[in-house]
Backbone bond lengths (Angstrom), bond angles and torsions (degrees), N, CA, C in turn:
res aa  C-N    CA-C-N  psi(-1)  N-CA   C-N-CA  omega(-1)  CA-C   N-CA-C  phi
1 X - - - 1.472 - - 1.532 109.29 -
2 X 1.334 117.68 133.23 1.456 120.77 179.04 1.518 110.20 -70.90
3 X 1.354 114.75 159.52 1.469 119.61 -179.56 1.529 110.94 -60.91
4 X 1.340 115.94 -38.43 1.465 119.89 -179.17 1.514 112.21 -63.18
5 X 1.348 115.69 -42.20 1.458 119.43 179.20 1.531 111.15 -67.14
6 X 1.348 115.61 -35.28 1.465 119.65 178.05 1.522 112.13 -64.24
7 X 1.334 115.58 -42.15 1.466 120.27 177.50 1.523 110.61 -64.11
8 X 1.339 115.29 -42.61 1.464 120.02 -179.17 1.524 110.60 -63.85
9 X 1.327 116.81 -42.00 1.468 120.00 178.29 1.523 110.27 -63.55
10 X 1.336 116.19 -39.50 1.461 120.01 178.25 1.522 111.69 -60.32
11 X 1.327 116.55 -40.40 1.468 121.15 178.72 1.531 110.82 -65.20
12 X 1.323 115.94 -42.92 1.469 120.17 180.00 1.521 110.73 -63.82
13 X 1.342 116.25 -42.27 1.459 120.07 179.02 1.532 111.06 -63.04
14 X 1.326 116.36 -37.79 1.464 120.44 179.24 1.524 111.00 -67.11
15 X 1.321 116.07 -41.88 1.475 120.28 177.54 1.523 110.28 -62.26
16 X 1.325 116.15 -42.03 1.468 120.13 178.90 1.536 110.71 -61.62
17 X 1.322 116.35 -41.61 1.464 119.86 179.28 1.519 111.15 -65.79
18 X 1.314 117.07 -39.71 1.466 120.86 178.54 1.529 110.07 -61.51
19 X 1.309 116.49 -43.75 1.471 120.57 178.34 1.525 110.96 -64.79
20 X 1.319 115.66 -37.47 1.461 120.25 179.79 1.538 110.90 -67.89
21 X 1.331 116.09 -40.62 1.473 119.87 177.55 1.523 110.14 -62.92
22 X 1.322 116.74 -45.29 1.465 120.57 178.67 1.519 111.20 -58.88
23 X 1.329 115.92 -42.26 1.462 120.90 179.26 1.532 111.14 -63.57
24 X 1.330 117.01 -43.14 1.465 120.68 179.99 1.526 111.21 -63.46
25 X 1.319 116.62 -39.84 1.470 120.17 179.30 1.522 110.57 -65.30
26 X 1.320 116.59 -43.37 1.470 120.38 -177.31 1.530 112.64 -66.24
27 X 1.330 116.96 -35.33 1.463 118.28 -177.00 1.528 113.06 -92.74
28 X 1.332 117.78 -7.74 1.461 121.11 179.25 1.521 110.55 -69.66
29 X 1.322 115.75 143.15 1.469 120.00 176.06 1.524 111.66 -92.63
30 X 1.344 116.95 -19.46 1.469 119.57 179.73 1.534 108.20 -155.50
31 X 1.339 115.22 104.72 1.462 121.30 -179.44 1.516 110.78 -110.12
32 X 1.316 115.82 129.95 1.460 123.02 175.06 1.519 108.17 -115.45
33 X 1.329 116.43 152.94 1.461 121.82 -179.91 1.528 108.99 -121.11
34 X 1.325 116.25 136.89 1.464 122.03 172.34 1.522 107.63 -116.17
35 X 1.332 117.25 121.68 1.463 120.21 -178.80 1.524 111.30 -118.03
36 X 1.342 113.65 149.91 1.455 120.85 177.55 1.507 111.29 -127.20
37 X 1.318 116.14 -167.45 1.463 121.88 -171.73 1.522 113.24 -60.71
38 X 1.343 116.93 -26.17 1.459 119.71 -177.60 1.512 114.36 -60.15
39 X 1.320 117.11 -33.85 1.469 119.67 -178.95 1.524 110.63 -70.05
40 X 1.336 116.90 -35.59 1.465 120.28 179.26 1.522 111.77 -79.58
41 X 1.333 116.64 -24.17 1.470 119.80 177.65 1.521 110.83 -59.53
42 X 1.339 116.28 -29.76 1.456 120.29 179.61 1.526 112.37 -73.26
43 X 1.332 116.51 -8.43 1.463 121.34 172.34 1.526 111.23 -98.95
44 X 1.331 116.39 2.90 1.455 120.39 178.90 1.508 114.94 94.72
45 X 1.337 116.83 12.74 1.464 120.66 176.39 1.519 107.94 -93.12
46 X 1.338 118.66 118.62 1.472 120.29 -177.58 1.521 111.78 -60.81
47 X 1.318 115.71 142.20 1.464 120.34 175.38 1.522 109.01 -83.24
48 X 1.319 116.03 166.99 1.457 120.37 178.79 1.525 112.08 -84.09
49 X 1.326 117.31 -30.75 1.458 119.81 -171.22 1.525 114.25 -114.20
50 X 1.314 117.48 -4.09 1.458 119.38 178.46 1.516 111.75 -78.83
51 X 1.338 115.44 -179.72 1.467 119.36 -176.89 1.527 111.95 -65.60
52 X 1.333 117.64 -23.86 1.459 121.35 177.39 1.522 111.32 -107.02
53 X 1.318 116.13 22.62 1.462 120.97 -173.57 1.519 114.09 -66.48
54 X 1.322 114.08 149.38 1.463 119.91 178.58 1.518 111.65 -59.83
55 X 1.331 116.43 -33.55 1.465 118.89 -176.42 1.531 111.73 -70.64
56 X 1.308 118.42 -11.21 1.458 120.07 174.61 1.525 111.38 -78.88
57 X 1.332 115.82 -15.89 1.461 120.67 -179.00 1.526 111.73 -105.39
58 X 1.313 116.06 -25.70 1.458 121.32 -178.67 1.527 108.99 -134.19
59 X 1.313 116.14 140.11 1.466 119.46 176.89 1.525 108.51 -80.55
60 X 1.345 117.93 125.43 1.465 120.04 -175.53 1.520 113.53 -59.58
61 X 1.333 116.18 -34.81 1.465 117.84 -178.91 1.532 112.34 -68.06
62 X 1.337 116.52 -14.31 1.456 119.91 177.90 1.525 111.98 -88.68
63 X 1.335 117.05 -17.47 1.456 119.33 -170.65 1.527 115.22 -127.61
64 X 1.307 118.38 -34.81 1.465 120.62 -169.31 1.517 112.77 -117.61
65 X 1.320 116.04 48.01 1.459 121.17 174.70 1.526 109.24 -137.54
66 X 1.318 117.99 155.27 1.472 119.93 175.27 1.529 111.24 -60.27
67 X 1.329 116.66 -33.94 1.464 120.26 -179.22 1.537 110.92 -65.95
68 X 1.337 116.01 -41.07 1.462 120.25 178.70 1.523 110.56 -63.83
69 X 1.335 115.68 -39.87 1.464 120.20 -179.74 1.530 111.00 -66.56
70 X 1.333 116.01 -40.30 1.464 119.50 178.59 1.522 111.10 -67.00
71 X 1.329 115.85 -33.45 1.461 120.92 -177.48 1.526 112.23 -77.63
72 X 1.328 116.77 -41.69 1.468 119.91 -175.78 1.525 110.22 -150.45
73 X 1.343 117.92 75.53 1.468 120.08 -177.78 1.527 113.20 -61.61
74 X 1.313 117.40 -28.69 1.467 119.75 179.99 1.526 110.87 -67.23
75 X 1.336 117.21 -46.33 1.466 120.90 178.33 1.522 110.57 -60.05
76 X 1.334 116.78 -47.18 1.466 120.86 -179.58 1.524 110.46 -60.14
77 X 1.327 116.17 -43.76 1.463 119.21 -178.29 1.528 112.45 -69.75
78 X 1.327 117.35 -34.16 1.468 119.08 177.59 1.520 110.24 -62.12
79 X 1.357 116.22 -41.55 1.460 119.35 178.88 1.522 111.32 -68.84
80 X 1.338 117.05 -42.78 1.464 119.70 -179.18 1.523 112.03 -68.00
81 X 1.340 117.34 -35.21 1.469 119.55 177.47 1.523 110.10 -63.79
82 X 1.350 116.02 -41.01 1.464 119.85 176.19 1.526 110.21 -63.39
83 X 1.318 115.89 -44.07 1.466 120.06 -178.00 1.528 111.14 -66.30
84 X 1.330 116.99 -41.30 1.460 120.47 178.52 1.526 111.03 -58.91
85 X 1.330 116.42 -47.83 1.466 119.97 -178.84 1.529 110.89 -62.46
86 X 1.341 116.33 -37.93 1.464 120.34 177.56 1.524 110.89 -63.66
87 X 1.330 116.46 -50.86 1.464 121.20 -176.42 1.530 111.20 -65.16
88 X 1.340 116.83 -42.73 1.462 120.01 -177.20 1.523 112.15 -66.87
89 X 1.336 117.27 -20.44 1.466 120.13 -179.75 1.528 112.78 -82.43
90 X 1.334 116.68 -12.29 1.460 120.60 -177.47 1.532 111.45 -85.67
91 X 1.319 115.15 159.81 1.463 120.95 -178.13 1.528 110.93 -119.31
92 X 1.329 116.96 154.77 1.468 119.73 175.73 1.524 110.84 -57.73
93 X 1.312 116.36 145.62 1.457 120.79 177.54 1.535 109.77 -104.41
94 X 1.335 118.42 177.53 1.465 119.78 -177.19 1.522 114.60 -54.51
95 X 1.327 118.02 -31.94 1.465 119.37 179.40 1.529 110.88 -64.20
96 X 1.336 117.19 -45.91 1.468 120.78 176.75 1.532 110.45 -60.22
97 X 1.321 115.05 -44.25 1.472 119.86 -175.58 1.528 111.73 -66.39
98 X 1.319 117.89 -39.50 1.462 120.67 -179.82 1.522 110.77 -69.40
99 X 1.323 117.76 -39.11 1.468 119.39 176.41 1.522 110.68 -61.61
100 X 1.338 116.63 -38.23 1.468 119.82 177.38 1.532 110.85 -64.88
101 X 1.329 116.61 -39.45 1.470 120.35 178.19 1.531 110.96 -66.00
102 X 1.331 116.58 -40.30 1.462 120.04 179.27 1.531 110.93 -65.54
103 X 1.324 116.50 -35.65 1.467 119.44 175.65 1.527 110.42 -66.35
104 X 1.328 116.13 -43.06 1.474 120.56 179.05 1.525 110.87 -61.60
105 X 1.325 117.26 -33.22 1.463 122.18 178.58 1.521 112.46 -79.60
106 X 1.324 116.21 -7.34 1.459 120.25 -179.81 1.518 113.99 84.02
107 X 1.334 116.45 11.31 1.458 119.89 -176.26 1.523 113.08 -88.59
108 X 1.316 117.72 -20.84 1.464 120.21 168.89 1.523 108.06 -127.44
109 X 1.336 115.45 146.84 1.457 120.61 -172.99 1.529 112.92 -99.86
110 X 1.325 117.28 -32.35 1.463 119.03 -177.54 1.518 109.80 -158.60
111 X 1.330 114.57 159.94 1.457 121.78 174.74 1.522 107.77 -122.38
112 X 1.315 115.66 122.96 1.462 121.78 172.91 1.524 105.95 -100.67
113 X 1.321 118.10 121.98 1.457 119.25 -176.96 1.511 112.45 -123.02
114 X 1.317 114.84 142.09 1.460 121.96 172.31 1.527 110.70 -87.98
115 X 1.314 116.52 -6.49 1.457 121.23 -175.53 1.530 111.52 -84.46
116 X 1.319 115.45 147.88 1.467 119.79 -179.64 1.523 111.47 -98.86
117 X 1.336 117.78 -1.82 1.462 119.89 175.13 1.524 109.85 -79.99
118 X 1.334 116.28 173.64 1.469 120.54 -179.59 1.524 111.37 -116.67
119 X 1.331 116.67 31.37 1.461 120.30 -177.53 1.526 112.25 -65.77
120 X 1.330 117.67 -32.69 1.467 119.24 175.84 1.524 110.27 -61.55
121 X 1.322 116.47 -46.57 1.467 120.25 -178.84 1.525 111.07 -65.85
122 X 1.322 116.42 -40.61 1.465 119.25 -179.24 1.524 111.57 -68.58
123 X 1.334 116.45 -23.07 1.474 119.71 175.60 1.522 111.74 -79.40
124 X 1.351 116.79 -15.83 1.456 120.08 178.66 1.515 115.32 119.22
125 X 1.323 118.13 -3.36 1.472 120.19 177.71 1.526 109.79 -68.76
126 X 1.311 116.14 141.42 1.474 120.51 -175.60 1.524 113.11 -109.94
127 X 1.316 116.64 -39.12 1.467 119.43 -176.26 1.524 108.98 -99.50
128 X 1.341 115.81 82.83 1.457 122.14 -176.43 1.527 109.32 -117.17
129 X 1.322 115.60 127.94 1.467 122.31 179.36 1.526 107.84 -107.11
130 X 1.333 116.97 118.17 1.466 121.92 -177.82 1.520 110.04 -97.76
131 X 1.317 116.87 105.32 1.469 121.01 -178.03 1.524 112.52 -71.11
132 X 1.323 116.60 -31.32 1.465 119.88 -173.11 1.526 113.11 -112.03
133 X 1.331 116.06 21.11 1.460 119.47 178.32 1.518 112.69 85.45
134 X 1.340 114.59 -173.41 1.462 120.15 -176.98 1.529 109.98 -130.90
135 X 1.324 114.72 133.78 1.450 120.28 -179.08 1.528 111.76 -68.71
136 X 1.320 117.37 -25.08 1.470 119.94 178.82 1.531 112.77 -76.24
137 X 1.332 116.69 -13.96 1.466 120.23 178.94 1.522 110.25 -88.73
138 X 1.310 115.74 136.61 1.464 121.80 172.80 1.520 106.36 -124.67
139 X 1.327 116.33 129.46 1.463 120.41 -174.64 1.526 110.12 -126.81
140 X 1.310 115.30 158.98 1.456 120.17 177.29 1.525 109.72 -78.88
141 X 1.322 116.09 142.42 1.457 120.33 179.63 1.521 112.11 -78.16
142 X 1.356 116.79 -6.47 1.469 119.67 -178.25 1.520 114.00 -124.08
143 X 1.344 117.09 -44.95 1.464 119.76 -176.08 1.521 110.42 -111.28
144 X 1.318 117.90 -167.87 1.468 121.99 -174.43 1.527 113.18 -92.83
145 X 1.315 117.81 8.80 1.471 120.85 -179.11 1.536 110.65 -62.26
146 X 1.337 115.30 141.20 1.456 121.52 -179.17 1.519 109.23 -145.13
147 X 1.318 116.88 141.17 1.457 121.10 177.32 1.522 108.42 -146.39
148 X 1.344 116.72 -175.01 1.453 120.97 179.50 1.520 110.27 -102.94
149 X 1.314 115.91 149.03 1.462 121.25 -174.82 1.522 112.41 -57.41
150 X 1.333 116.65 -37.97 1.462 119.50 -177.99 1.527 112.36 -60.08
151 X 1.317 116.17 -24.45 1.465 120.27 -177.91 1.528 112.77 -73.75
152 X 1.341 117.33 -18.50 1.465 118.76 -173.73 1.530 113.57 -121.64
153 X 1.337 118.27 -8.96 1.457 120.49 -172.23 1.525 113.63 -61.06
154 X 1.311 118.13 -32.97 1.460 120.63 -178.00 1.518 112.54 -99.44
155 X 1.336 115.98 12.26 1.454 120.06 179.03 1.528 110.26 -101.72
156 X 1.307 116.32 178.39 1.463 121.18 -178.01 1.520 111.18 -59.78
157 X 1.317 116.00 133.38 1.465 121.85 178.06 1.517 108.90 -108.87
158 X 1.351 117.83 133.64 1.471 127.94 1.01 1.523 111.58 -79.19
159 X 1.342 117.45 140.34 1.461 120.86 -178.82 1.524 111.70 -72.17
160 X 1.317 114.96 152.93 1.470 120.30 179.35 1.523 110.83 -115.84
161 X 1.307 115.64 152.52 1.457 122.75 -179.66 1.525 109.95 -69.76
162 X 1.339 117.39 129.44 1.466 119.85 179.06 1.529 113.44 -71.14
163 X 1.332 116.61 -11.95 1.464 119.64 -177.70 1.529 113.38 -99.46
164 X 1.350 117.59 -36.69 1.471 118.89 -177.32 1.522 113.64 -127.74
165 X 1.320 117.46 -2.90 1.467 124.23 177.22 1.528 113.43 70.34
166 X 1.323 119.16 9.55 1.461 120.93 172.53 1.530 108.97 -76.33
167 X 1.315 116.75 166.23 1.457 119.56 177.87 1.528 110.46 -69.86
168 X 1.326 115.37 138.03 1.460 120.62 168.76 1.528 107.59 -80.37
169 X 1.329 115.81 156.18 1.462 121.06 179.68 1.524 110.00 -140.42
170 X 1.330 118.57 158.67 1.469 120.61 175.39 1.530 110.56 -61.21
171 X 1.318 115.59 142.96 1.468 120.67 -178.14 1.511 112.58 -85.96
172 X 1.321 116.54 49.44 1.461 122.50 179.25 1.525 108.82 -117.86
173 X 1.324 115.30 163.22 1.466 120.46 177.96 1.523 108.47 -87.54
174 X 1.326 115.69 121.65 1.456 120.52 178.88 1.526 111.08 -90.51
175 X 1.320 116.03 163.44 1.456 120.45 175.34 1.529 109.35 -58.08
176 X 1.319 115.25 133.33 1.452 119.88 -179.13 1.513 113.53 92.15
177 X 1.339 117.74 -7.04 1.462 121.37 178.45 1.524 110.34 -101.14
178 X 1.310 115.88 154.46 1.464 121.45 177.81 1.528 110.09 -80.09
179 X 1.318 115.13 149.50 1.458 119.21 174.70 1.517 109.57 -70.41
180 X 1.345 117.82 151.94 1.466 119.88 177.87 1.527 110.49 -59.16
181 X 1.331 117.83 120.28 1.473 119.83 -172.50 1.520 114.05 -60.46
182 X 1.341 117.87 -36.41 1.471 119.73 179.92 1.521 111.22 -62.94
183 X 1.334 116.32 -44.27 1.462 119.81 -179.28 1.528 110.87 -68.21
184 X 1.318 116.30 -39.75 1.462 119.93 -179.82 1.525 110.94 -65.44
185 X 1.318 116.93 -41.81 1.466 120.23 178.14 1.524 111.39 -64.87
186 X 1.338 116.81 -38.52 1.470 120.30 176.29 1.524 110.10 -61.34
187 X 1.334 115.73 -43.32 1.470 120.21 -179.14 1.523 111.18 -62.90
188 X 1.327 116.63 -45.07 1.461 120.19 178.22 1.527 110.93 -61.43
189 X 1.322 115.66 -41.39 1.465 120.42 -179.67 1.528 111.35 -64.01
190 X 1.328 116.44 -43.16 1.468 120.15 178.88 1.528 110.64 -63.56
191 X 1.325 116.81 -41.06 1.464 119.97 179.52 1.522 111.40 -64.00
192 X 1.325 116.86 -37.22 1.467 120.72 179.15 1.522 111.66 -67.90
193 X 1.326 117.04 -35.08 1.465 121.13 -179.04 1.521 112.54 -75.73
194 X 1.328 117.20 -19.41 1.463 121.53 -169.24 1.526 112.80 -83.15
195 X 1.321 114.97 141.16 1.462 119.48 168.97 1.526 110.49 -101.23
196 X 1.352 115.82 -1.71 1.462 121.69 176.95 1.523 108.58 -151.62
197 X 1.329 116.33 132.87 1.463 120.10 174.35 1.524 108.59 -129.21
198 X 1.328 115.74 127.69 1.460 122.15 176.18 1.519 107.87 -95.09
199 X 1.313 116.90 123.32 1.468 122.19 -179.42 1.521 107.43 -110.02
200 X 1.342 116.00 112.24 1.464 120.59 -167.72 1.528 110.99 -124.73
201 X 1.324 115.40 121.26 1.454 120.42 171.23 1.509 115.91 66.65
202 X 1.317 117.89 31.61 1.456 120.30 177.65 1.521 110.41 -120.89
203 X 1.325 116.13 143.68 1.462 121.40 -179.90 1.516 112.17 -72.92
204 X 1.340 116.96 -14.55 1.473 122.81 178.07 1.525 112.34 59.98
205 X 1.339 115.84 34.58 1.466 119.27 177.47 1.527 112.54 -120.50
206 X 1.340 117.23 -17.22 1.465 120.33 -177.33 1.526 109.56 -87.47
207 X 1.309 116.01 120.39 1.462 121.08 177.96 1.531 110.04 -94.67
208 X 1.352 116.94 151.67 1.462 127.02 4.35 1.532 115.01 -87.62
209 X 1.339 117.60 1.93 1.470 119.68 -177.44 1.521 111.75 -57.59
210 X 1.349 116.75 -38.08 1.464 120.28 -176.58 1.525 112.93 -63.97
211 X 1.330 116.69 -20.84 1.472 119.70 -178.63 1.522 112.45 -88.28
212 X 1.325 117.79 -10.13 1.468 120.93 -176.12 1.533 112.19 -61.15
213 X 1.344 120.09 -45.94 1.471 118.59 178.16 1.528 113.13 -60.51
214 X 1.331 116.69 -28.96 1.464 120.30 -179.18 1.523 111.47 -66.66
215 X 1.336 116.89 -27.50 1.471 120.86 177.20 1.529 109.09 -63.95
216 X 1.329 115.68 -46.00 1.474 119.90 177.84 1.522 110.78 -62.40
217 X 1.320 116.03 -42.20 1.464 120.99 -179.11 1.531 111.05 -61.95
218 X 1.346 116.44 -43.48 1.467 120.05 -178.91 1.514 112.11 -66.39
219 X 1.316 116.79 -25.22 1.466 121.66 178.42 1.531 111.96 -84.47
220 X 1.322 116.68 2.73 1.463 120.07 179.28 1.510 113.76 95.32
221 X 1.334 117.69 4.64 1.454 121.11 179.58 1.525 111.95 -84.47
222 X 1.332 115.68 179.06 1.458 121.42 -177.39 1.526 111.30 -114.15
223 X 1.328 114.69 151.60 1.468 122.43 177.14 1.517 108.90 -113.18
224 X 1.332 115.77 128.29 1.459 121.88 171.44 1.524 107.18 -114.53
225 X 1.312 116.59 124.21 1.467 121.14 -179.85 1.522 109.99 -110.19
226 X 1.341 115.73 129.32 1.464 122.40 175.39 1.523 106.85 -121.60
227 X 1.337 116.63 113.09 1.459 119.74 -175.18 1.528 109.32 -161.33
228 X 1.320 118.50 145.41 1.464 119.33 178.07 1.528 113.13 -64.92
229 X 1.339 116.71 -29.42 1.460 121.30 -176.35 1.527 110.64 -122.93
230 X 1.314 115.69 160.14 1.459 120.23 173.01 1.521 110.02 -68.97
231 X 1.329 116.21 150.85 1.458 122.51 -179.32 1.535 108.57 -134.79
232 X 1.325 118.28 174.10 1.465 119.48 175.04 1.525 113.45 -59.82
233 X 1.344 116.88 -17.64 1.464 120.69 -179.50 1.525 112.36 -84.69
234 X 1.327 116.85 -18.66 1.468 121.20 -171.99 1.526 113.02 -55.48
235 X 1.317 116.16 -43.09 1.469 119.67 -173.88 1.522 113.66 -68.23
236 X 1.349 117.42 -21.58 1.464 118.71 -179.73 1.530 112.75 -108.36
237 X 1.333 116.86 -3.15 1.464 119.83 177.82 1.524 109.81 -69.63
238 X 1.315 117.02 143.71 1.460 121.41 177.35 1.521 110.55 -72.24
239 X 1.334 115.51 -36.95 1.464 121.28 173.39 1.521 106.66 -135.67
240 X 1.327 117.38 128.33 1.456 121.72 176.71 1.513 108.23 -130.73
241 X 1.324 116.41 123.88 1.457 120.77 -175.36 1.524 109.22 -126.67
242 X 1.349 115.40 133.75 1.462 121.11 179.05 1.521 109.01 -87.64
243 X 1.330 116.26 130.27 1.451 120.10 178.34 1.513 111.30 158.17
244 X 1.318 115.66 166.76 1.457 120.79 177.04 1.528 109.48 -74.02
245 X 1.320 115.25 145.99 1.466 120.38 -176.03 1.520 111.84 -58.72
246 X 1.327 117.13 -43.69 1.462 120.05 -177.50 1.515 112.50 -61.91
247 X 1.328 116.31 -43.64 1.471 120.69 -178.63 1.523 111.02 -68.03
248 X 1.328 116.37 -46.60 1.462 119.83 -177.78 1.518 111.37 -65.78
249 X 1.341 116.92 -46.77 1.467 120.03 -177.85 1.521 111.80 -67.04
250 X 1.328 117.16 -33.08 1.473 119.47 175.74 1.519 109.91 -62.39
251 X 1.325 116.90 -44.55 1.470 121.02 178.94 1.527 111.20 -65.87
252 X 1.335 116.59 -40.17 1.471 120.60 178.16 1.525 110.15 -63.80
253 X 1.321 116.62 -43.78 1.464 120.94 -179.06 1.534 110.81 -64.19
254 X 1.314 117.13 -40.94 1.472 120.36 176.69 1.523 110.13 -60.45
255 X 1.317 116.87 -39.64 1.459 120.99 179.48 1.531 111.22 -67.99
256 X 1.321 116.60 -38.18 1.471 120.89 178.30 1.520 110.82 -63.96
257 X 1.315 116.40 -36.41 1.481 120.39 -177.38 1.521 112.80 -73.02
258 X 1.345 117.01 -19.64 1.474 119.19 -178.12 1.528 110.99 -64.01
């Protein structure tokens, strides 16, 4: 087969998959979405594990653990303040916007995200489950005090709790910490209810998030994977398509509108 024919066949196969994904979404009675860092990377937020990942510049054990925070809260906060300002300056991309439109149309019921940004919400999505916390939340390391990141970013770092004087910390899940049980239970429940789960921009290696699509699969539902690269989930996905989330979802949405 010539190279030109191979490329052409690849394009046809991709179009067929896009049409198939659109069809599955339209006929599904309950669709849930699981998103990872790849979807936010298209808004300019570096991923942790990609070639431009933040973890290639900083060692996670130095910055994103309770031990690191106890050892040097100022260093941890300096990095998080920089990261917060970076993330808050970014805007939702077409993938976020299309998922919000699909939710508004009633075609997807919820979004489970591994991301700590709020790009889904800023795009208009309402039912978003944050497995790893939210970067906009700042919580006390000792008491139940909670505030928003914007309230402390321009103040002395590390910030202290106005109620108990303990250090405030980012409201995200650090390495070695458990996921928030309420959010995790919601995610499991949504996966069990779903007959279709879209897995978008995730490496499918971080547990327990990586096991969520398997819950839908065991219940007889289908998995659709949208990712630039193959992942451990690819071999068991019912449909797996290589590509950026924004490009693929735009094509899927156009097909749904036909």
